[in-house]
Each structure stands twice: as structure tokens, then as C-alpha cells.
C-alpha positions as CSV (number, residue, x, y, z in Angstrom):
1,M,-5.0,-24.3,4.7
2,N,-6.8,-21.8,1.4
3,A,-4.7,-22.2,-1.9
4,F,-5.6,-21.7,-5.7
5,S,-5.9,-25.4,-7.2
6,S,-6.1,-24.1,-10.4
7,P,-6.2,-19.9,-11.3
8,P,-9.1,-17.9,-10.7
9,P,-12.3,-17.7,-13.9
10,P,-11.7,-15.2,-16.4
11,S,-12.6,-11.5,-15.3
12,P,-13.6,-8.5,-18.5
13,E,-13.9,-6.8,-16.0
14,A,-10.0,-7.2,-15.0
15,E,-8.8,-7.9,-18.1
16,A,-9.9,-4.7,-19.7
17,L,-8.4,-3.1,-16.3
18,R,-4.7,-4.9,-17.3
19,L,-5.0,-3.3,-20.5
20,E,-5.8,0.1,-19.4
21,I,-2.9,0.1,-16.9
22,R,-0.2,-1.1,-19.4
23,D,-1.0,1.6,-21.5
24,F,-0.8,3.8,-18.6
25,L,2.5,2.5,-17.4
26,K,3.9,2.2,-20.9
27,T,3.4,6.2,-21.4
28,T,4.2,7.0,-17.5
29,L,7.2,5.2,-17.2
30,A,8.5,5.6,-20.5
31,D,11.4,8.1,-19.6
32,R,12.3,5.9,-16.6
33,R,15.7,4.3,-16.6
34,P,16.2,0.5,-15.8
35,V,18.0,1.0,-12.3
36,E,14.8,2.5,-11.3
37,K,12.3,0.1,-13.1
38,A,14.4,-2.1,-10.8
39,E,13.8,0.3,-7.7
40,S,10.2,-0.3,-8.0
41,W,9.2,-1.3,-4.7
42,T,11.5,0.8,-3.1
43,G,10.8,3.8,-5.7
44,M,9.6,7.0,-4.6
45,D,7.0,9.3,-6.6
46,A,4.7,11.3,-5.0
47,D,3.4,12.5,-8.2
48,F,3.1,8.8,-9.5
49,S,1.1,8.0,-6.2
50,R,-1.5,10.6,-7.1
51,E,-2.1,10.1,-10.6
52,I,-2.4,6.0,-9.5
53,G,-4.8,7.6,-6.8
54,Q,-6.8,9.6,-9.3
55,R,-7.7,6.6,-11.2
56,G,-9.0,4.8,-8.2
57,W,-6.1,2.1,-7.9
58,N,-5.4,2.6,-4.7
59,G,-7.8,1.3,-1.9
60,M,-9.8,-0.5,-5.1
61,T,-11.8,-2.9,-2.9
62,W,-12.6,-0.4,0.2
63,P,-16.0,0.6,0.6
64,K,-16.8,3.5,-1.4
65,Q,-17.4,6.3,2.1
66,H,-14.2,5.9,2.8
67,G,-13.0,6.6,-0.5
68,G,-12.4,3.4,-2.0
69,H,-14.1,2.1,-4.9
70,E,-15.4,-1.7,-4.4
71,R,-13.5,-3.2,-7.0
72,S,-12.9,-6.8,-6.9
73,S,-9.8,-8.6,-5.0
74,L,-9.2,-10.1,-8.5
75,E,-8.6,-6.4,-10.2
76,R,-7.0,-5.2,-7.0
77,Y,-3.9,-7.9,-7.8
78,V,-4.0,-7.2,-11.6
79,V,-3.1,-3.5,-10.7
80,L,-0.7,-4.6,-8.5
81,E,1.1,-7.1,-11.0
82,E,1.1,-4.7,-13.9
83,M,3.0,-2.4,-11.5
84,L,5.6,-4.9,-10.4
85,A,6.4,-6.0,-13.8
86,A,6.3,-2.7,-15.4
87,G,8.7,-1.4,-12.6
88,A,6.6,1.1,-11.3
89,P,8.1,3.3,-8.1
90,V,5.6,2.2,-5.8
91,A,7.4,2.8,-2.3
92,L,5.1,5.6,-1.1
93,H,1.6,4.8,-1.6
94,W,2.1,1.0,-1.2
95,I,2.4,0.2,2.8
96,A,-0.4,2.7,3.0
97,D,-3.0,1.2,0.5
98,R,-2.2,-2.6,1.3
99,Q,-1.2,-2.8,5.5
100,S,-2.1,0.6,7.3
101,G,-5.2,1.5,5.1
102,P,-6.7,-2.1,5.7
103,L,-6.2,-2.5,9.2
104,I,-7.7,1.5,10.0
105,L,-11.0,0.3,7.6
106,R,-11.1,-3.2,10.0
107,V,-10.4,-1.9,13.5
108,G,-9.9,1.5,13.5
109,T,-12.2,4.6,14.7
110,D,-14.0,6.8,13.4
111,E,-11.6,9.8,13.6
112,Q,-8.9,7.3,12.2
113,K,-11.1,6.5,9.2
114,K,-11.0,10.0,8.3
115,I,-7.3,9.2,6.9
116,L,-8.7,6.7,4.2
117,P,-10.2,8.9,1.5
118,K,-6.7,10.3,1.5
119,I,-4.7,7.0,1.1
120,A,-7.0,5.8,-1.5
121,A,-6.1,9.3,-3.3
122,G,-2.9,8.7,-3.1
123,E,-1.7,11.5,-1.0
124,A,-1.4,9.8,2.8
125,F,1.7,7.8,3.2
126,F,2.8,5.5,5.8
127,C,5.5,3.5,7.6
128,I,5.9,0.8,9.8
129,G,7.9,0.1,12.7
130,M,8.3,-3.7,12.5
131,S,11.8,-4.8,12.9
132,E,13.3,-5.4,16.4
133,P,17.2,-6.5,17.6
134,D,17.4,-10.5,17.6
135,V,13.6,-10.9,15.6
136,G,13.7,-8.7,12.5
137,S,9.9,-8.2,11.2
138,D,8.3,-11.2,13.0
139,L,5.6,-9.2,14.5
140,A,4.4,-12.4,16.9
141,S,8.0,-12.4,18.3
142,V,8.1,-8.7,19.2
143,R,8.9,-7.4,22.4
144,T,7.9,-3.7,22.3
145,H,4.7,-3.1,24.2
146,A,2.5,-0.2,25.1
147,A,1.4,0.4,28.5
148,K,-2.0,2.7,28.9
149,V,-1.2,6.0,30.8
150,Q,-2.9,8.5,32.2
151,G,-3.4,10.7,28.7
152,G,-2.4,8.2,26.2
153,Y,-0.1,4.9,26.0
154,L,3.7,4.5,26.9
155,V,5.7,2.6,24.5
156,N,8.5,0.8,25.9
157,G,11.0,-1.2,23.1
158,T,13.5,-0.9,20.9
159,K,13.3,-0.7,17.0
160,V,16.0,-1.4,14.3
161,W,14.4,0.8,11.8
162,T,11.6,1.4,10.2
163,S,11.4,1.6,6.6
164,F,11.1,5.3,4.8
165,A,10.6,7.1,8.3
166,H,13.2,9.3,7.0
167,N,11.6,10.5,4.4
168,R,9.0,13.2,4.4
169,T,6.8,13.9,1.0
170,T,4.5,16.5,0.6
């Protein structure tokens, strides 16, 4: 099992970034009420997500050719840590940046990878449908399956919900 036995070594870049994001969040979130900050993981603000993208805080570790910034995992962690600590509204860009984008980067087709710069820019948002009756979001136990058919795939199964699928953001 891989685990940290001690904190990672200090990084001047990460600490400078920490101060930069704290200043940004202090100003940007100044008018948010405490109840809004408490909804950080479910808070949605398309303008905020785009601003994060413009600052290079989405797709941080991705290659530049896909809209990324080739920064360290520690720097990415610092940004996420500070956003959650401050109660930033991360729900719109969260799934695309931390789940869908890395998966597309790793196994996506060239056509699918064209969406990565939009994710990094905070302009593309994703939802994922994982939860099923009797298994929740345990992906090892899902029963929904896709069978290849002429012209595409036929998907059979039941989903309980797809987080944020009902939201449309422009």
C-alpha cells in the first residue's frame, strides 16, 4: 500500500500558489454567505469555474497540448485544499477536472480529447451516472452494461440518479 509517512517536502512554488489562491478566494468569495460556503461541493457558479480556468487552476497536471498547465500534483492539491477550506463553489468544474478529464486524457480517443481544453478553461461541465439500486456508487458492483450494436451501443440497466444531470449551464 502506498501512503505518506510524513508530509511532502516544502515546495516554494506550492507555497507561493497557496498565497495567490488565498488572496483570490478572499476577494472572490467575500460576498458569499456562510450557508453558500458550506455548500462548496454542491455550489455552482459558472463564472467562478471560468475564472478558475483562466487562472490555470483546472487541468493543472495535464499536458499543455490538451489545455493543461503541466504543474505538480502538490500544486493541484494546494488549490483543491484552499478551495474547499474557503467554501468555494466547485461543483460545476469538479467532476470534469478531477474525474472525467483525467480519464479522457488516459484512454480517450483523439476526438474525445478535443474537449480537454474546454474543461481546463472551466467551460465544460460533466455529470456521471454511477449509482444503481442495491449497489449505490460501488463501480465494481454495477450491473448496467453496454453491448456493441450496429451504429453504436445499446445500454441496459438502471441508474438511481446522475448528480447534477438536471442542471444546464451555458
